MILUMKE-644704 format. One record per residue (C-alpha): x, y, z; residue number from 1; residue in one letter. Coordinates in steps of 0.05 Angstrom, whole numbers, plus 5000, padded with zeros to 4 digits. Layout:
REM MILUMKE-644704
X,Y,Z,NUM,a
...
***
This chain:
REM MILUMKE-644704
8156,5059,0443,1,m
8175,5051,0527,2,s
8188,5121,0522,3,d
8130,5158,0498,4,l
8108,5212,0535,5,r
8048,5251,0561,6,v
8010,5314,0528,7,a
7958,5353,0560,8,l
7916,5407,0519,9,l
7874,5453,0577,10,c
7841,5512,0579,11,r
7878,5576,0617,12,p
7838,5570,0675,13,e
7851,5500,0700,14,v
7924,5503,0670,15,a
7946,5514,0745,16,s
7908,5453,0770,17,a
7937,5403,0724,18,f
8005,5431,0731,19,a
8000,5417,0805,20,l
7982,5343,0790,21,a
8056,5346,0765,22,g
8037,5359,0688,23,f
8056,5406,0642,24,r
7998,5429,0607,25,p
8003,5465,0533,26,l
7946,5518,0544,27,v
7904,5540,0492,28,v
7851,5581,0493,29,p
7793,5552,0453,30,d
7778,5482,0405,31,a
7809,5524,0343,32,a
7868,5532,0380,33,d
7869,5459,0409,34,a
7860,5424,0336,35,a
7918,5461,0310,36,r
7956,5441,0369,37,r
7935,5371,0364,38,l
7955,5366,0290,39,t
8023,5379,0318,40,s
8023,5330,0372,41,l
8001,5271,0319,42,l
8054,5279,0282,43,s
8112,5276,0350,44,d
8132,5209,0355,45,a
8156,5223,0430,46,r
8081,5240,0440,47,i
8045,5165,0459,48,g
7969,5189,0491,49,l
7949,5264,0493,50,v
7894,5276,0540,51,l
7848,5344,0526,52,i
7802,5374,0569,53,e
7730,5359,0553,54,g
7698,5432,0526,55,p
7757,5438,0477,56,l
7736,5368,0454,57,h
7670,5374,0451,58,d
7689,5431,0408,59,g
7733,5397,0351,60,l
7707,5393,0286,61,d
7663,5318,0281,62,a
7714,5298,0225,63,d
7772,5307,0273,64,l
7745,5278,0324,65,q
7731,5207,0280,66,r
7803,5206,0254,67,r
7832,5221,0332,68,l
7791,5160,0353,69,s
7814,5114,0294,70,a
7888,5128,0312,71,r
7917,5085,0361,72,p
7979,5121,0378,73,v
7977,5176,0399,74,p
7919,5152,0437,75,l
7875,5221,0450,76,v
7827,5223,0512,77,v
7779,5272,0535,78,p
7786,5283,0605,79,v
7725,5320,0647,80,p
7733,5393,0657,81,a
7716,5415,0729,82,p
7652,5440,0741,83,s
7629,5494,0795,84,w
7556,5484,0781,85,a
7546,5409,0790,86,e
7568,5352,0807,87,h
7576,5297,0757,88,a
7572,5232,0790,89,a
7641,5201,0783,90,a
7605,5134,0753,91,d
7576,5176,0698,92,q
7644,5192,0670,93,v
7672,5132,0678,94,i
7620,5105,0635,95,v
7620,5154,0589,96,e
7692,5146,0584,97,l
7687,5070,0568,98,l
7626,5079,0523,99,r
7676,5124,0475,100,r
7737,5075,0493,101,a
7700,5003,0471,102,i
7642,5032,0426,103,g
7588,5020,0471,104,y
7544,5035,0537,105,q
7566,4994,0597,106,v
7520,4994,0666,107,r
7566,4999,0737,108,l
7540,4974,0791,109,r
***
């Protein structure tokens, strides 16, 4: 299990930014295509972590989201999408990720 890979699903408009950060993004236009790609990634024993852009994750069927959250490997983690209109506070993003990971709200100071 030490040689597990990271996969990243994102929309075309942010793929180049992830590529600049060193990822080889799997580009999908919408949540329906993301669900199809996720299905194939879940059966790939080489994948240990799947990062998925937030809007794509939010567009997944609720049943699929529940099944993904119950799987230990690969771990599927939504990552915040860039927002050019508003800047979300970094601590709000962290708190939301922690809430999803551990199942209850935490408070950062």
